[in-house]
Every structure is written in structure tokens, then in C-alpha cells.
N, C-alpha and C positions, 0 to 999 in steps of 0.2 A: 339170705338169711335177715331178722329182723332183727332191729337191733334198738325199738321205740322206748323200751324200759330199761335201759344201758344210759350213761350219764358222761358225756365227753367233756364237763363243767370244768373241773379239778383235779387234780391229783390225786392218787392214795396215799397214806401216812407210808412215809418213805423206809421205814423198818420194818417194813412187811413184805419189803419188794429188796432187801438186802444193801439198801443203798445210801451213801450219805449226805448226797447231793439231788435237792428236791430239783435241780433240769437233768438230771438222771433217772427220773421216774417219766416212764410214760403210760402207765395204764395208769386208767380215772375210774374205775367200776371192773367192780367183781361180785356177781349175781349166782347162787347156788342154782340146780336143775334139775339134783336129784343127789343121790347119795352119793355117788363120788364122779360128777359132772358139775362144771360153772362155766359161764359165759364170761366173759372177761371183755372190754371196751380199751382200747389204747388211742393216745391220738399221738400222728406222728408229723414231727415237725418240717413246716419249710427250709428252717433252717437251722443248721446244727452243726458246730465243730467238728466231730468227727462225721457223724453220719452222713451230714451233705456232704462232706469233703470228696467230691468226685469228678472226674471230666466226663463222665455219661452227657452224651446228648442226644436226645432227648433226656431231662433228669426224669429219677425213678426213686423211689424211695429203696433204700439201701436193704439187701436182704437178709445182712446181718440185724438189722435194725428191729425187722420180724420178728428176728430170732432170738433178740434181747426182749421183745415186750412178750414173748413166748415163757420166757424163763421167769418174766416177772409175774406172771400170770400164774406159772408153774409153782413159784414159791408162794405168791397171796393165798392161793388154794388150796394148797397144802398143808399151811396154818390157818386159815378161819374155818375151813369145811374141814379137812382130813383131821384136824386136832394137833399134828406137827408142832412138836412143840419151838418153842419161840429162839431160842437160845441152841439152833440145830444147822446145819448147814447142809445144802444141799451139793453134792457130790457128783458128777456127769461122767457116770460112764464109757454111754456112747448116746449118740441122737442122728437123724437123717431128717434133712430139711428137702421138700420137693418144691419145685414153682412154678405152677401150670397156666398164670396169666400174664404175660409180663405191660399186657397193654394198660391193665388194670393198676399197675404200679407207677402208674405216670405221676407226676407231681401236678396239681394244679393249682389254684390260687386261693388254695387253704387248706388248713393242716388235714390230712390223712385219716380216716376216724374208721379204727379197724380193730374187729369183732375177730374173739378168740373160742374157739369151742373146744374147752376141754377136756378129756375123758382119762382119768385117773384109775390105774389099777394097780392090785396090791393091796396088805392086808398088814397092820399091827400084828404086835405080837403079843400074848397075854396077858402082860401088862398095858398093855397101851401103848408100844412105843414100836415109830418106824422104824425098819431096818433099810426097805427095800420098796423102789416102786418104780412104777414107769405112767406115762403118760402122754397119750397123740393130741392134738390140736390143729381146727382148720380153723383156718384164714380167710376173715369173710373185707373184701375192703369195695364199697361203694356199689353194694349190694353183689358183687361176684365172688365166689370163690378163686381164692388166687393160690393158694397149697396151703401144704400138712407137713406137721412134724411132730414126729415122733420121739421121747429121749427113756433112755433108763439110767437109774440116778439113783444112790446108799445116799442114807439121812447118817449122820451123826452130828452131836454136842460139839462145841465146842471144848472141851477140855477132852473129850476122845479123839478130835480132830488134834490136838494138841503133841497128846499123846503118841498117838501113827504117829503125827511125822518124827518127834523126836525119834523113837524106836526106829524109823527106816533110815534117818541120817547117819545116827547114834548121837547127835550134840544138837541142840535148839538151832530152826530154821531161819535164816535170816527176814527181815521186812521190808516189803519195797520198798516204804516210808525213807528207810535209810540208802537207797540205791543211787549211784549220780544218775544226774537225769541229763549227762552230756551227749552229743549225740555222737556215735561211728562216725571216724573221717571215710569211712567206705562206704558209708550208708548209699542206699542206690537213687535216682533220681527220680523223684516224684511222680512225674510223670510216667516214667516207664511201669509201676503200678499201679495206674488210672487214680491218681493224687493229686490235689493241690500243695496241699500244706507238708512241709516235709517234717512234723510233729506227728504225724498220723502214718508214716514209712515206718516198717517194723523189719525189716531187712538190708541187708549189709555184706557186704564181700562177696558179690554173686562170683561162681564160677562153671563154667559151661563145661561139658563133659559129651562123651558119645551116649544119644539118649537119656541125659538129665542134665538141670538144674539144681546146682545150690548155694545154701545161702548162708548164713546167721541173722538168728533171730535177736534182733538187738531193739527193743523198743524205747523209748522216751518216756522214764517213769514219770515225769513233769506231765505226764499226757494224761490230766483227770478225767477224760470218758475211758479210758482203759484201766485206771486205777482210781476209781470212787473214792476207794479206801484202802486201807495196807492192806496187801496179801504177804502171804509167807511162798508161793509161787507165782508161775506164771499164768493166769487163770485160762481156761477152756477158752473161749471168746476169741482171746487175743491172738493162741493157736489158731484160730480158725481164720482171723482175719489175715494170719501169719500166713496162712494154705493158699489163700485167696490170692493174695499178692504174690507169691510168689509164682503161682498157676499162670496169671496173666504173664509173667516176667518167660515161664517156659514157651507160652504159645507165641510169644513177640509179635502179634499182632497190635491193632489200635486197642489199648486197653479203654478209651470213649464208648468203643462201639461193638464191646463183648459184654454180655449179662451172665451171671453168677443164677443158676436156674438149679441147681443140685448141692446138696453138701451129703454124705456119708463120712460120719467121722467115730474112731474107739481111741482110749484113753486110757494105756496102760500104766503109767506113775504119774508124777506129780512133775511137771516143769520145773527146775529149783533155778532159786536166781542166781546164786553163786556160783552156778558151773555154764559153760559154755553151751548154745540151746542150734545144734545144726538142722535144716530142712534142708530135705533135699525128694528135688520133682522128678517124677519120670512120665514121660507124655503117655499116655493109655493109647487114644484112639485121639480123631480130630477135635473132640469135645471136651473128653474128660483127662484130667492130671491128676494123676496118686501124687501124694505127699506125705511123705516119712517124717519123723522128729525123734534125734535122739541125741542124748546125753551121755560121755564117757562111755560110747559103743552099745548103751543099752537104748534099746526103742521106748519111746515116752507117749506117742501119739500116733496113726494113721489118720489123715484127712482126705479124701476123696474127693475135687472138685468137679461139677460139669459145669462148660458155659458156653453160652451159644453168641452165634455174631448175630446182628444187628436184623439182618435180612432173617433169622430164622425164629425172630422172638416178635413176629407183630403182633 
């Protein structure tokens, strides 16, 4: 796909992608192509404390980095092109990511220039308010089509979101800004989940049983890539990486040679900050691991990951 009209020179306004730190903004340009279609550009960094903290050899762009760029493109497009109000949050119901060209994701000597073609579905109410919608996004990197992402989401104003959370809990939800940033003493070894830095490890207290592996989800709240701003829950992107890490732990292969090529995720309720969150992985086959998240015996999310060994992703 041609990207000559897109600008990769500077990032977009951070508030339009719901980020506090400019360093966590990857989107550089968004151009409308139709009534419900936008083309976006994103620069993929060569060095990032979270997205490049992997043991993969040779190094590839993190699929979750593409997912984050897609999220930013969807949010920016919804505000600037669809007319979604600026005080509106996008709450993910479910999404699917499929990567088709692993070789094109290899990191070179220059930042990656990702082009995201986004097509939105849905319509506002008679008063112009968006309640629900979906977006399908195709990724192009180095002129090659590298994958597709589809996401379904709800739109809530900040006031409606706070009211919903209070009604669900019966009390105001805590803030991640007030949570302790200390690591769990039984955190898994970074290398076992394909990481180098302990700050980026999300799991602790792993337990292996017949046919499954479970662990507690225990993120470090001082990790500013995961918690760029204050949350009243554990965000979907964090749960997705936790599922990826638990899948690697379950497969028990060399994490540095295993590639994430597919994600199929659905979210049933918010993952609360003040309750233990358990992730349980079940091996579906040699390539797919299904991860279920639960709190207090209630389901929170279901995330299926597909991983290929290096020889399968040439």
C-alpha cells in the first residue's frame, strides 16, 4: 500500500490517543479516505523499554506494539473523523489479531514505518452520540501486508464510566496511581516468558497441573508503559500481554524462538485492582493456548493465543 502522503516525522497530539507521555505515542499521522475509513501512520521504535524488551533472535517488532498502534489509530480516527466526543473512553468488548508475514516484522537499522488502514462500522444515535462500533484494520510494513486486526468496542463518557463502575462495585474504584509498585516475591523468571527486565514480567506464583498452568497476574504499577496514566482497572492490553506470557510458560519451549502470530480475546467484566486476578492456561494444541482470567470465581476475560516456532515463521 502506498504511504507517500502520510507523515512519519512527528507524533500526533497525545490527548487524541489517550496518552499522557509523548514517548508512548506511536501514531504520526491520520488521513481520511472515506466516510468511515482512515489511513494512519505509526513509527515503530528500535528501542523501547517495554515493546523491545524481548529475548527473540532475530529481533522482531512486538505484535502488541502493532496492537497498540492500531488502538491509537482507532481512537484518533473516532475522535477526529467519526465525531466521538473527546471526553469519551473506548471500552473493548473483543478483538482478533492475525499476523501473516513474520519476516516483514524483522527489526532493521531504522524505525519501522507502519501503515494502518482502518474501516469503521456502526452509527451514532439520533443525537449524534456513539454507543458501540467496530473497526477492521490492515497492517502494512515495508510495503508488505503483515496482518489484520478487528475490534468491537463500546463508547462511554468519563462521567458514565465512573457511574457504571460505582454501580458495579458499590464503592468507588481505586486508582492504579495509589497501588504499591513492589514486585511479588514469587514473580516468574523473565527469561521463561521471553523478557529481559523483571519490570515487564506480569506473572507470579505459577502452578502446573494436569493439562493446565495457572498464575497470578501481578503487574508492577511503576511500569509507565503499562500504566501511562491512572486506571481504575487492569487494562485489556495488560491482560493480553499476561496471556502471551502465560502461553510461553505453558508451552515451555525456548521463548526466544517462539513467535506470537494470533490473538482472539473477549472481555466479560473489568479486572479489578483490589482483587487477586488468576490466569489459567489450557493447551489446545501444539500452537494454541487458551487463557482464562477470573476474579472471585467470576470470569473476567478469555484470550486465545497462537504461537509458532521459529522454523514455522520464515
